[in-house]
Z-matrix of the N, CA and C atoms (Angstrom, degrees):
N
C 1 1.405
C 2 1.520 1 111.39
N 3 1.292 2 117.81 1 -36.40
C 4 1.451 3 122.53 2 -179.45
C 5 1.518 4 110.64 3 -65.85
N 6 1.348 5 116.95 4 -32.73
C 7 1.454 6 120.08 5 179.16
C 8 1.525 7 111.64 6 -68.03
N 9 1.302 8 116.61 7 -31.60
C 10 1.463 9 119.87 8 179.85
C 11 1.526 10 111.00 9 -67.11
N 12 1.295 11 118.46 10 -35.89
C 13 1.457 12 120.52 11 -179.12
C 14 1.518 13 111.63 12 -68.51
N 15 1.275 14 119.65 13 -32.62
C 16 1.456 15 122.12 14 -179.75
C 17 1.521 16 112.00 15 -71.83
N 18 1.302 17 118.75 16 -30.74
C 19 1.462 18 120.47 17 -177.05
C 20 1.526 19 112.10 18 -95.70
N 21 1.304 20 118.91 19 4.27
C 22 1.454 21 121.72 20 179.30
C 23 1.536 22 109.07 21 -66.72
N 24 1.363 23 118.89 22 124.35
C 25 1.466 24 121.36 23 -175.24
C 26 1.528 25 113.19 24 -66.85
N 27 1.300 26 119.19 25 -23.06
C 28 1.456 27 120.99 26 -179.32
C 29 1.516 28 110.41 27 -69.83
N 30 1.275 29 118.10 28 -38.90
C 31 1.467 30 122.38 29 -177.04
C 32 1.523 31 112.33 30 -89.78
N 33 1.307 32 118.38 31 -11.27
C 34 1.469 33 121.35 32 -175.46
C 35 1.526 34 109.65 33 -72.59
N 36 1.321 35 117.35 34 140.39
C 37 1.477 36 120.19 35 177.58
C 38 1.532 37 109.38 36 -68.40
N 39 1.364 38 117.46 37 148.65
C 40 1.470 39 119.70 38 -179.65
C 41 1.519 40 109.53 39 -65.67
N 42 1.310 41 114.23 40 144.67
C 43 1.466 42 117.33 41 179.75
C 44 1.533 43 108.70 42 -85.29
N 45 1.304 44 116.40 43 172.90
C 46 1.469 45 122.73 44 -174.87
C 47 1.523 46 111.24 45 -63.14
N 48 1.315 47 118.71 46 -36.18
C 49 1.465 48 121.33 47 -178.94
C 50 1.534 49 110.34 48 -65.13
N 51 1.330 50 116.62 49 -41.02
C 52 1.475 51 119.93 50 178.06
C 53 1.521 52 110.63 51 -64.47
N 54 1.307 53 116.60 52 -43.57
C 55 1.456 54 120.01 53 179.20
C 56 1.537 55 111.66 54 -63.44
N 57 1.315 56 116.95 55 -39.75
C 58 1.467 57 120.89 56 179.80
C 59 1.532 58 110.48 57 -66.38
N 60 1.352 59 117.55 58 -41.42
C 61 1.462 60 120.88 59 177.15
C 62 1.525 61 110.63 60 -61.36
N 63 1.340 62 115.97 61 -44.59
C 64 1.445 63 120.33 62 179.96
C 65 1.535 64 110.73 63 -63.88
N 66 1.329 65 116.55 64 -42.40
C 67 1.461 66 120.48 65 177.07
C 68 1.523 67 111.01 66 -61.25
N 69 1.345 68 117.29 67 -44.73
C 70 1.458 69 121.63 68 179.71
C 71 1.532 70 111.03 69 -62.66
N 72 1.339 71 115.75 70 -38.40
C 73 1.465 72 120.26 71 178.30
C 74 1.531 73 110.68 72 -63.42
N 75 1.339 74 116.79 73 -45.26
C 76 1.464 75 120.48 74 178.30
C 77 1.529 76 111.35 75 -64.75
N 78 1.311 77 117.04 76 -39.40
C 79 1.466 78 120.92 77 179.56
C 80 1.532 79 109.80 78 -65.33
N 81 1.323 80 116.84 79 -41.59
C 82 1.466 81 120.92 80 178.12
C 83 1.533 82 110.22 81 -62.56
N 84 1.328 83 116.38 82 -43.53
C 85 1.477 84 120.10 83 177.52
C 86 1.537 85 111.03 84 -60.90
N 87 1.317 86 116.48 85 -42.05
C 88 1.450 87 121.69 86 178.47
C 89 1.529 88 110.62 87 -60.34
N 90 1.319 89 117.50 88 -46.46
C 91 1.458 90 120.63 89 179.58
C 92 1.525 91 111.74 90 -62.30
N 93 1.312 92 116.54 91 -42.25
C 94 1.474 93 120.49 92 179.18
C 95 1.532 94 111.08 93 -64.06
N 96 1.311 95 117.34 94 -46.25
C 97 1.468 96 120.52 95 -179.63
C 98 1.520 97 110.96 96 -65.11
N 99 1.326 98 116.92 97 -36.75
C 100 1.469 99 120.11 98 177.44
C 101 1.530 100 110.41 99 -64.74
N 102 1.333 101 116.92 100 -42.41
C 103 1.461 102 121.01 101 178.74
C 104 1.532 103 110.35 102 -66.42
N 105 1.324 104 117.46 103 -42.16
C 106 1.460 105 120.89 104 178.12
C 107 1.529 106 111.31 105 -60.88
N 108 1.331 107 116.77 106 -42.67
C 109 1.459 108 119.91 107 179.40
C 110 1.520 109 111.07 108 -66.68
N 111 1.318 110 117.27 109 -40.56
C 112 1.463 111 120.67 110 178.47
C 113 1.534 112 110.55 111 -61.92
N 114 1.323 113 117.17 112 -44.07
C 115 1.472 114 121.24 113 177.42
C 116 1.523 115 110.99 114 -62.83
N 117 1.327 116 116.77 115 -40.80
C 118 1.461 117 121.32 116 177.91
C 119 1.529 118 110.71 117 -61.68
N 120 1.316 119 116.43 118 -46.16
C 121 1.464 120 120.92 119 179.87
C 122 1.531 121 110.93 120 -60.93
N 123 1.326 122 117.25 121 -44.26
C 124 1.469 123 120.85 122 179.02
C 125 1.532 124 111.04 123 -64.00
N 126 1.330 125 116.98 124 -41.31
C 127 1.460 126 119.96 125 179.39
C 128 1.530 127 111.62 126 -63.66
N 129 1.318 128 116.90 127 -42.48
C 130 1.459 129 121.73 128 178.90
C 131 1.529 130 110.05 129 -63.38
N 132 1.316 131 117.95 130 -42.88
C 133 1.462 132 120.84 131 178.64
C 134 1.521 133 110.86 132 -63.17
N 135 1.333 134 117.03 133 -43.09
C 136 1.464 135 121.31 134 179.07
C 137 1.530 136 110.65 135 -63.37
N 138 1.329 137 117.69 136 -44.61
C 139 1.463 138 121.34 137 178.76
C 140 1.523 139 111.30 138 -63.34
N 141 1.329 140 117.03 139 -38.47
C 142 1.469 141 120.77 140 178.25
C 143 1.526 142 110.56 141 -64.25
N 144 1.333 143 117.19 142 -42.96
C 145 1.470 144 120.81 143 177.14
C 146 1.538 145 110.62 144 -62.42
N 147 1.335 146 116.72 145 -43.98
C 148 1.459 147 120.38 146 179.98
C 149 1.517 148 111.62 147 -63.19
N 150 1.322 149 117.75 148 -39.82
C 151 1.463 150 120.90 149 177.64
C 152 1.517 151 111.34 150 -65.17
N 153 1.322 152 116.38 151 -41.02
C 154 1.460 153 119.91 152 177.78
C 155 1.522 154 110.62 153 -64.26
N 156 1.328 155 117.12 154 -45.18
C 157 1.463 156 121.04 155 178.19
C 158 1.527 157 110.64 156 -60.37
N 159 1.314 158 117.35 157 -42.54
C 160 1.461 159 120.92 158 -179.57
C 161 1.531 160 111.03 159 -66.03
N 162 1.312 161 116.91 160 -37.96
C 163 1.459 162 120.32 161 178.05
C 164 1.529 163 110.25 162 -63.95
N 165 1.327 164 117.16 163 -40.84
C 166 1.465 165 120.39 164 177.80
C 167 1.519 166 110.56 165 -65.01
N 168 1.323 167 116.94 166 -43.50
C 169 1.472 168 120.54 167 178.56
C 170 1.516 169 110.81 168 -61.52
N 171 1.318 170 117.89 169 -43.17
C 172 1.465 171 120.95 170 178.59
C 173 1.519 172 111.34 171 -61.92
N 174 1.327 173 116.81 172 -43.34
C 175 1.457 174 120.56 173 178.39
C 176 1.524 175 110.97 174 -63.43
N 177 1.319 176 116.76 175 -43.91
C 178 1.471 177 119.67 176 -179.23
C 179 1.526 178 111.10 177 -65.25
N 180 1.315 179 118.14 178 -36.84
C 181 1.468 180 119.97 179 176.74
C 182 1.541 181 110.38 180 -61.84
N 183 1.304 182 116.65 181 -41.87
C 184 1.469 183 120.10 182 177.06
C 185 1.530 184 110.30 183 -64.21
N 186 1.311 185 115.91 184 -39.89
C 187 1.462 186 120.94 185 -179.76
C 188 1.523 187 111.57 186 -66.10
N 189 1.309 188 117.00 187 -30.93
C 190 1.459 189 120.02 188 179.77
C 191 1.531 190 111.58 189 -65.79
N 192 1.296 191 117.76 190 -26.99
C 193 1.462 192 120.50 191 174.93
C 194 1.530 193 110.66 192 -64.53
N 195 1.327 194 115.93 193 -36.83
C 196 1.466 195 120.20 194 176.00
C 197 1.520 196 109.94 195 -68.16
N 198 1.322 197 117.12 196 -39.40
C 199 1.465 198 120.82 197 177.11
C 200 1.527 199 109.92 198 -60.40
N 201 1.331 200 117.19 199 -41.38
C 202 1.461 201 120.65 200 177.66
C 203 1.518 202 111.27 201 -59.15
N 204 1.326 203 116.00 202 -42.86
C 205 1.466 204 119.92 203 179.11
C 206 1.519 205 111.26 204 -63.73
N 207 1.329 206 116.83 205 -38.53
C 208 1.462 207 119.67 206 176.53
C 209 1.518 208 110.89 207 -66.43
N 210 1.325 209 117.36 208 -39.76
C 211 1.471 210 120.00 209 177.10
C 212 1.530 211 110.00 210 -57.68
N 213 1.323 212 116.84 211 -44.70
C 214 1.462 213 120.31 212 178.50
C 215 1.528 214 111.79 213 -65.50
N 216 1.311 215 117.10 214 -41.48
C 217 1.457 216 120.57 215 -179.60
C 218 1.524 217 111.28 216 -64.23
N 219 1.315 218 116.89 217 -35.82
C 220 1.460 219 119.91 218 -178.65
C 221 1.526 220 113.29 219 -77.69
N 222 1.323 221 117.19 220 -17.11
C 223 1.458 222 119.25 221 176.15
C 224 1.520 223 112.05 222 -89.71
N 225 1.335 224 117.26 223 -9.53
C 226 1.468 225 121.58 224 179.39
C 227 1.528 226 109.55 225 -72.88
N 228 1.316 227 115.93 226 155.46
C 229 1.457 228 122.77 227 178.65
C 230 1.526 229 108.89 228 -68.83
N 231 1.319 230 116.65 229 127.91
C 232 1.472 231 121.32 230 -177.55
C 233 1.517 232 112.69 231 -86.73
N 234 1.320 233 118.66 232 0.81
C 235 1.454 234 121.63 233 -177.00
C 236 1.516 235 113.52 234 -58.43
N 237 1.309 236 117.31 235 -45.86
C 238 1.465 237 120.78 236 -177.72
C 239 1.526 238 112.19 237 -78.43
N 240 1.293 239 116.69 238 -31.61
C 241 1.457 240 120.99 239 -171.61
C 242 1.526 241 111.59 240 -83.02
N 243 1.276 242 117.40 241 -38.19
C 244 1.463 243 120.76 242 -177.79
C 245 1.509 244 110.81 243 108.06
N 246 1.312 245 114.52 244 147.39
C 247 1.465 246 120.56 245 -175.51
C 248 1.530 247 111.88 246 -70.29
N 249 1.310 248 119.18 247 -35.67
C 250 1.474 249 120.47 248 -178.64
C 251 1.525 250 110.93 249 -66.93
N 252 1.339 251 116.74 250 -36.61
C 253 1.464 252 120.04 251 176.77
C 254 1.521 253 110.09 252 -64.26
N 255 1.336 254 115.94 253 -43.30
C 256 1.472 255 121.12 254 179.20
C 257 1.521 256 110.66 255 -61.75
N 258 1.329 257 117.86 256 -41.23
C 259 1.460 258 120.82 257 179.21
C 260 1.537 259 110.33 258 -63.63
N 261 1.327 260 117.26 259 -38.11
C 262 1.461 261 120.55 260 177.39
C 263 1.524 262 111.52 261 -64.29
N 264 1.314 263 116.36 262 -42.04
C 265 1.472 264 120.66 263 177.53
C 266 1.529 265 109.61 264 -63.46
N 267 1.332 266 116.88 265 -42.41
C 268 1.471 267 120.33 266 178.91
C 269 1.522 268 111.57 267 -63.11
N 270 1.328 269 117.50 268 -37.85
C 271 1.452 270 121.76 269 178.36
C 272 1.535 271 110.91 270 -64.02
N 273 1.325 272 116.58 271 -46.70
C 274 1.469 273 120.82 272 178.52
C 275 1.533 274 110.09 273 -63.59
N 276 1.323 275 115.55 274 -41.81
C 277 1.467 276 120.16 275 178.83
C 278 1.523 277 110.79 276 -61.53
N 279 1.321 278 117.47 277 -41.39
C 280 1.474 279 121.65 278 178.04
C 281 1.522 280 111.86 279 -61.50
N 282 1.336 281 116.40 280 -42.06
C 283 1.463 282 120.33 281 178.69
C 284 1.534 283 110.52 282 -65.06
N 285 1.306 284 116.00 283 -38.77
C 286 1.457 285 120.21 284 178.76
C 287 1.527 286 110.75 285 -65.22
N 288 1.326 287 116.94 286 -41.24
C 289 1.468 288 120.64 287 177.61
C 290 1.532 289 110.47 288 -64.76
N 291 1.328 290 117.83 289 -39.49
C 292 1.466 291 121.13 290 176.54
C 293 1.520 292 111.42 291 -61.42
N 294 1.340 293 116.07 292 -41.11
C 295 1.466 294 120.20 293 177.93
C 296 1.519 295 111.31 294 -61.56
N 297 1.341 296 116.23 295 -43.83
C 298 1.459 297 119.48 296 179.13
C 299 1.525 298 111.59 297 -63.07
N 300 1.327 299 116.09 298 -42.83
C 301 1.483 300 119.97 299 178.74
C 302 1.529 301 110.62 300 -62.49
N 303 1.318 302 116.69 301 -37.66
C 304 1.467 303 121.13 302 179.15
C 305 1.524 304 111.22 303 -56.93
N 306 1.330 305 117.00 304 -35.38
C 307 1.457 306 121.11 305 -179.30
C 308 1.527 307 112.93 306 -96.05
N 309 1.326 308 116.51 307 13.81
C 310 1.455 309 120.87 308 174.37
C 311 1.512 310 114.98 309 80.53
N 312 1.328 311 117.46 310 16.35
C 313 1.460 312 121.03 311 179.40
C 314 1.524 313 108.09 312 -87.45
N 315 1.328 314 115.87 313 129.60
C 316 1.460 315 120.03 314 178.74
C 317 1.522 316 108.94 315 -136.81
N 318 1.341 317 116.28 316 146.04
C 319 1.470 318 119.26 317 -179.97
C 320 1.527 319 111.27 318 -73.13
N 321 1.317 320 115.16 319 153.90
C 322 1.459 321 121.85 320 175.63
C 323 1.522 322 107.53 321 -89.80
N 324 1.324 323 117.28 322 127.46
C 325 1.457 324 121.39 323 175.39
C 326 1.516 325 107.77 324 -81.43
N 327 1.323 326 115.36 325 102.35
C 328 1.465 327 119.48 326 -172.06
C 329 1.522 328 112.76 327 -97.96
N 330 1.322 329 118.31 328 -44.72
C 331 1.475 330 121.46 329 -173.30
C 332 1.527 331 109.47 330 -64.68
N 333 1.336 332 113.78 331 127.27
C 334 1.464 333 121.22 332 -179.64
C 335 1.520 334 113.16 333 93.55
N 336 1.305 335 117.84 334 -14.63
C 337 1.470 336 121.76 335 179.62
C 338 1.529 337 109.29 336 -85.74
N 339 1.313 338 115.89 337 161.12
C 340 1.463 339 120.79 338 172.80
C 341 1.528 340 108.57 339 -73.07
N 342 1.334 341 115.52 340 143.73
C 343 1.448 342 120.29 341 179.18
C 344 1.518 343 110.60 342 -60.61
N 345 1.312 344 116.46 343 128.08
C 346 1.471 345 122.88 344 178.39
C 347 1.531 346 107.29 345 -127.35
N 348 1.338 347 117.88 346 112.00
C 349 1.474 348 118.99 347 -178.14
C 350 1.516 349 113.60 348 -62.77
N 351 1.328 350 117.59 349 -14.58
C 352 1.462 351 120.41 350 177.34
C 353 1.538 352 111.43 351 -79.38
N 354 1.339 353 117.10 352 -19.16
C 355 1.456 354 121.49 353 -177.22
C 356 1.523 355 113.37 354 -120.26
N 357 1.343 356 116.48 355 -23.93
C 358 1.457 357 120.98 356 -172.88
C 359 1.527 358 110.85 357 -120.26
N 360 1.317 359 114.47 358 150.73
C 361 1.450 360 121.91 359 171.85
C 362 1.517 361 106.24 360 -118.25
N 363 1.348 362 116.75 361 109.83
C 364 1.453 363 121.21 362 -177.89
C 365 1.526 364 109.52 363 -72.85
N 366 1.329 365 115.75 364 123.10
C 367 1.453 366 121.27 365 179.28
C 368 1.516 367 109.67 366 -104.71
N 369 1.336 368 115.77 367 -37.29
C 370 1.453 369 121.97 368 -177.90
C 371 1.513 370 108.64 369 -135.43
N 372 1.335 371 115.55 370 137.75
C 373 1.469 372 121.71 371 170.25
C 374 1.514 373 105.88 372 -121.09
N 375 1.338 374 115.84 373 125.80
C 376 1.466 375 117.98 374 -178.96
C 377 1.514 376 109.98 375 -140.47
N 378 1.339 377 116.15 376 148.05
C 379 1.469 378 119.89 377 178.23
C 380 1.527 379 110.45 378 -64.28
N 381 1.311 380 116.26 379 138.59
C 382 1.462 381 121.47 380 179.92
C 383 1.519 382 108.16 381 -150.94
N 384 1.315 383 116.19 382 117.39
C 385 1.457 384 120.76 383 -176.31
C 386 1.518 385 112.88 384 -73.87
N 387 1.296 386 118.18 385 -31.71
C 388 1.455 387 120.99 386 -176.01
C 389 1.521 388 114.24 387 -82.39
N 390 1.310 389 116.93 388 3.60
C 391 1.469 390 120.04 389 -176.39
C 392 1.527 391 109.99 390 -130.76
N 393 1.307 392 115.74 391 155.54
C 394 1.469 393 120.29 392 178.49
C 395 1.541 394 110.54 393 -80.79
N 396 1.295 395 116.33 394 159.60
C 397 1.462 396 122.16 395 -178.35
C 398 1.528 397 109.19 396 -63.55
N 399 1.318 398 116.77 397 129.80
C 400 1.465 399 121.95 398 178.58
C 401 1.522 400 114.29 399 85.94
N 402 1.313 401 117.79 400 4.64
C 403 1.466 402 120.95 401 178.31
C 404 1.527 403 109.62 402 -81.32
N 405 1.309 404 116.57 403 138.94
C 406 1.457 405 121.57 404 176.77
C 407 1.526 406 107.33 405 -77.92
N 408 1.355 407 116.27 406 119.97
C 409 1.462 408 120.29 407 -176.63
C 410 1.521 409 112.72 408 -111.63
N 411 1.303 410 118.08 409 -5.11
C 412 1.452 411 121.02 410 177.69
C 413 1.506 412 111.20 411 -159.57
N 414 1.330 413 114.67 412 156.55
C 415 1.467 414 119.75 413 -178.48
C 416 1.525 415 108.43 414 -129.92
N 417 1.332 416 116.43 415 118.84
C 418 1.455 417 120.44 416 178.50
C 419 1.534 418 111.38 417 -86.34
N 420 1.322 419 116.00 418 -34.32
C 421 1.458 420 121.91 419 178.82
C 422 1.520 421 107.80 420 -147.23
N 423 1.322 422 116.14 421 133.55
C 424 1.465 423 120.34 422 -178.99
C 425 1.527 424 110.77 423 -67.11
N 426 1.318 425 114.28 424 147.48
C 427 1.447 426 120.99 425 172.41
C 428 1.517 427 109.50 426 -103.42
N 429 1.308 428 116.44 427 158.49
C 430 1.465 429 120.32 428 -177.06
C 431 1.521 430 111.00 429 -138.26
N 432 1.330 431 114.31 430 147.78
C 433 1.457 432 123.27 431 174.77
C 434 1.525 433 107.30 432 -115.58
N 435 1.338 434 116.01 433 150.60
C 436 1.457 435 120.97 434 169.43
C 437 1.517 436 105.15 435 -123.97
N 438 1.311 437 115.39 436 106.70
C 439 1.451 438 120.49 437 -171.30
C 440 1.520 439 108.70 438 66.52
N 441 1.320 440 117.34 439 -125.46
C 442 1.461 441 122.21 440 177.30
C 443 1.525 442 111.67 441 -99.03
N 444 1.312 443 117.11 442 7.30
C 445 1.464 444 122.35 443 -174.71
C 446 1.538 445 110.35 444 -104.95
N 447 1.339 446 115.47 445 137.59
C 448 1.455 447 120.78 446 178.41
C 449 1.515 448 109.12 447 -73.15
N 450 1.338 449 115.24 448 124.53
C 451 1.460 450 120.68 449 177.22
C 452 1.523 451 109.48 450 -92.35
N 453 1.345 452 116.13 451 -43.66
C 454 1.460 453 121.49 452 178.60
C 455 1.531 454 107.88 453 -156.89
N 456 1.349 455 117.34 454 130.63
C 457 1.469 456 118.56 455 178.84
C 458 1.522 457 111.93 456 -71.25
N 459 1.314 458 116.24 457 153.03
C 460 1.455 459 120.77 458 175.75
C 461 1.520 460 108.99 459 -80.24
N 462 1.320 461 117.79 460 135.23
C 463 1.466 462 122.24 461 175.05
C 464 1.535 463 106.02 462 -88.60
N 465 1.332 464 115.59 463 118.47
C 466 1.470 465 119.80 464 -169.27
C 467 1.517 466 113.32 465 -129.87
N 468 1.347 467 113.49 466 162.93
C 469 1.460 468 124.15 467 172.36
C 470 1.523 469 105.08 468 -106.63
N 471 1.338 470 117.19 469 130.01
C 472 1.458 471 122.80 470 -174.21
C 473 1.529 472 109.79 471 -115.75
N 474 1.344 473 115.14 472 138.43
C 475 1.473 474 120.49 473 178.17
C 476 1.530 475 109.84 474 -76.89
N 477 1.332 476 113.82 475 140.75
C 478 1.464 477 120.38 476 177.68
C 479 1.527 478 106.22 477 -121.25
N 480 1.326 479 116.34 478 127.25
C 481 1.477 480 120.21 479 -177.95
C 482 1.505 481 111.44 480 -79.14
C-alpha cells in the first residue's frame, strides 16, 4: 500500500519537462503582452498627434475667415476711412500673414492656372476668348495649403471655350 502512494501522479513532483513547458508558456505570454502594450502605446501616440494636427487645421480654417475679411477691407476705398486707419489694418494683416507662414500655410496661386478639382472649387464658368478652356480667370476666395495638404480650396471662375 505504501508503494501505491509514492507513484500517485497527483502527489508526484512535476518533472523538468513540465516545468520547462510552463516556463515557455509564461515567457510566450510575456512577449505577447509586451508587444500588445507597445502597439497600444504607438497607436495612442499616433492618435494624439492626429488630434493635435486636426485641432490646428480647424483653428487655421477659422483664422482664414478673418484673413478673408482683411482682404475685403484692404480692397475698400480708403478715402472715407483715412490713411492711418488703412495702415493699421495693413499692419495687422501683415502680422496675420506672418503667423500663417509660421505654421506652413501658403496661398494657392489660382489665377492663370488650369482648373484642378483637388485645389479649386469652380463657382462660375463663363466664355472667355482670351483664355484657354479650363483656365482659372478669377478668384472669389483664396485657397490655402498647409504643407502638402489642402486646407481650403480656392473658389474660382473658370474659362469655358
